[in-house]
N, C-alpha and C positions, 0 to 999 in steps of 0.2 A: 504495499498499500504506500500512496503518495499522497504526501499531507499538502497541500497549495495555499500558503496560506501571504491574503495582501489586505494591506490595511486601507481604511476610506474617510475621509474626512472632506465632507461638501464636495465628493468625489462622483456622484453618481455613473455620470454618464462616462466620464473615464473606466471608472472600473467594472460598467455595463460592455463597455469596447474590448478589454481584457477579458474577462469572461468568455466573450463571445470566440474567443479565439482559443478557448481550451475545450477539448475533446471532455465535454460534461458526461456522454454516456459510456465511459470507461470504466468499469468495474474498479479499476485499481487503483483511482487516483481519489480522492477528497477535498473537494473546494471549501475551504473555510476563508471568509470577508468578515473582519473586524470592525465596525463601523465606529469608530472614534469619535464619540456625542458630535454627531454630524447638528448641523441645525434643526433639521428634521430626523426622523426616523428611517436614515436609508436602509437600514437593515432590513425593515417591513417590505422596506420598495424591490430590494434584490430579492427577498425571499419570494415575495409575489410571483413574480420574473422568472425567476430560477431554481424548483422546487429540488434539485440535486445539490443546490448551492444549503451551506450552513453558514448562515448569517447570524452574527453575534453582535448585541446591541451593547456600548459601554454608554456610560451615563455621566464620564468625565472622558475628557482630552486625556489617557494616558502617553501621548507622543510615540512613536517611530517603534523604539524599544520593548514601551508596555503595552502598545497594543499588538506585535507583533507578539510578545509572552503570552496574553489571553489567547494568541489564535495556538501556542501550543499548549496550552494546557487544554485545549478543546480537541487536539489531533491525535490522530493511532496512528499514523504511518510510519513506519521503517525508515524514510525522510522526507525529510519537510523543505521543499523548495516556499524561500522567503520572495516575494516578487513585489515592486512596485505597483498600485494601482494603476498607474500611467505611461503604462507600458502595452507592448503587446506584442505576439508571438505568430509570427508565419508558419512555421515549420515547426511541428512541438515535435520534434526526436529527444524527449528529456531521456530516452534511456543513452545516449553516448554521456550526458554529466554522469547517469549513476555508473555505467561500466566505467569512468575515468575515477570516481568514488572509492569503487572496488580494486580498484588495481594496484592498489597499497594500504594496508591496515593502517599505514602511516598518511593517508589522507582522510581529513575530517571535515574539509569545505571545499568545493568547487563554484567557479562562477563560469558564466558564456560569457562569447564575446557581447558589446551593448552596443548598440549604432543608435545613434541621434531617427527620430521615428520624420525628420523634414528633409525636404531636398532632397539632396541622392544619397542619404543617408549614411554621413560622415560616420566614422569610427568613435566613439566615446571611450571606450573602454577596454584594452584587451593585454589587462594585467597592469599592477600599480610598481613603479620602483617604491623603496625606501623611503621615509622619512626622515628627513634629515636630520643629524641631532639638536639643534640648537636652533633653526627656525622655524623647526617642523611642520616642513613643505617638502611635498612628492611629485610624481608627476603620473599620470595615466595614461601609458602604453598605445602609442596611436591617437589618443585624443583630435578628433578636428583633422584626421586624414582623409579619403576617399580609401573606400576598402577596394583593394586589391589582390588580397590574401596573399599581403606582405607578412599577418600578424594571425596566420594557422598552424601556429607549429604551441600545440601546448605545451604550459610553461609553470613552477610553482609562482603564486604571485603573494608579497608579505601582508597585502592585506585583502579583503575580498569588500567588494560592493555591494552598495547597500541596495542597490537595485533589482540584484534578482542572488540568491546562493541557497544552494543548496548544500543542507547539510546531514550526517549520519547522525540517527536519534544517539546510536550509544555512543558517539564523540559530543552531541549538545547536552547527554547526562552529567559524564567526566565534565567538562567545560564550564556547565551551568547557564542561564538564559544571557539573553541580552542584559546590559548594565542601563538600569533606566534611569541614573543620572543625569543623561546627558539632553534629554528630553526629544531632540532633534538634532540631527550632524554630528558627525567624529562616533557615534556609537557602534557603527560597525568595526571602526580603527579596534576601538578599544576592543569587542571582541576576537578581532580576529589576534590580537594579542594576546589575549588570553587563548583560545585555540594553538598558537604556538609555545605558548607557554606548557602546554598541558602536554605537549611534545607530538601534534598534530601540523601536516601542512595541509595548505591553501593551497588550489592548483587552478590556471583559468582553462578552460576546455572551448576553442572557438569553434568546434562543430556545431554546436548550440548557439542560434543569435537572439536578443529579441531584441528591440526597436524602444528607444527611450523618449518620449515629450520633453521628460526635463524641468522640474521646479512650478509645476501651471501649481501648486497648491502655495508655495509661499513667495515667487517671483525672484524672480534674477538678480535684484538687486532691493530686496524690500528690506525696512526695517527687521523685521522677525527673522528672516536669514541672519542679517546681520550682526542681531544680538548675539544668536544661539553661537555661531558662528564664531565671535570675537572672545566670547564665556568657555566656551568648551573646548579651544585649542589649549585653553591655560588649564583646563579638569582633564586633559589627556593628559600634558607635564604632569602635574600632579598626582593622577594617579598612576604611572609609567616607569618617574624616572629617577634615578636617586637626588637626594637635599643638593647637594650640590651642583649637579648637573639644571637641577628643575628652577634653582633662583637666577641660574643665567638665564634660562628658558623667560622667568615672568619679565630681566627686567627687559628682554628682547621685544617682546611682544606687545609689555604694557607701553616700554620705554618709547620705543621706537617706531614700531609697528601700528600701536594703537594711537598716539600721540601723532605719530604722520597722516593717519586718515582721517583723523576728528580736524585736524586743519585741512585739508583736501576739500570732505564734505562742506564743513564750514566755508570754506573760499567760493565755493561751486552754488552755496546755498541751499546743500543738501541736507539742512539742519536733522530730520530725522534719520538718516544715516549715522551723522555726529551723533546724537542722542543715543541711539541704539546701541553703536559703540561704548560709549564713555558706562552705559547703563550695564552692557555684558562684563565689565570689568569689576564694578563696583559690585555688581551679585557674584562675580565669580568670590570676591574677597572677602565676604559674607557666607560663602559653604562653608559646610562644617567638612 
């Protein structure tokens, strides 16, 4: 059994577009939609349209990790496939991901190739590079490139991409659920680190592709996204770096990056983004 888990937040149309690309008549699949406190009870609408889908309503917005963890609680599959609701699948050949996952007992998680769902579908993700030690920056391999097959070789990747992750249940039970303290952004990086600390590898498998509409729920440069990225990059350092490195990272991210961004946003008149950056720092400092 494969459990497909997606989180919905005021995204009924996107979620339906995703579900329409899934083989709902396949008895080896269970599809679970977590309605993360949408303004309307979209779980009821989804259940009415798709009787084979298990739609669960949360009365509070649990964030990305919390919503997926609620899905984990309801899932019965040997494999759990976490996928963003703003994606579509043109060829549901998920067995290639399972084959990669089962090719070694060391592999605990595998991600497909991710392409954008617009224009000529440029690549968004073909694996990640490592985060740099101080700046906590990295690159998505192949980002923005036209897909000419240049990234069609499977390989380990240090981090999973949160838009699509297939996980072994036995690995999940050993590692634990997604860390909910992030709420939005960077939780898949932290979860990936948890998998690696537990001795598992994460792989990129290009034979399976999803198409991602990208950031419809938060916006590309929204105050919400700016706030969480500012706060959560600092939180990732707090949770995963040694003390002396941690404080060097804080100085860099607050004293250089955040200060630069606040000045840039203020000069351009984008005071909401400047305020979101400031709020991200303040709320990080208040976190226990």
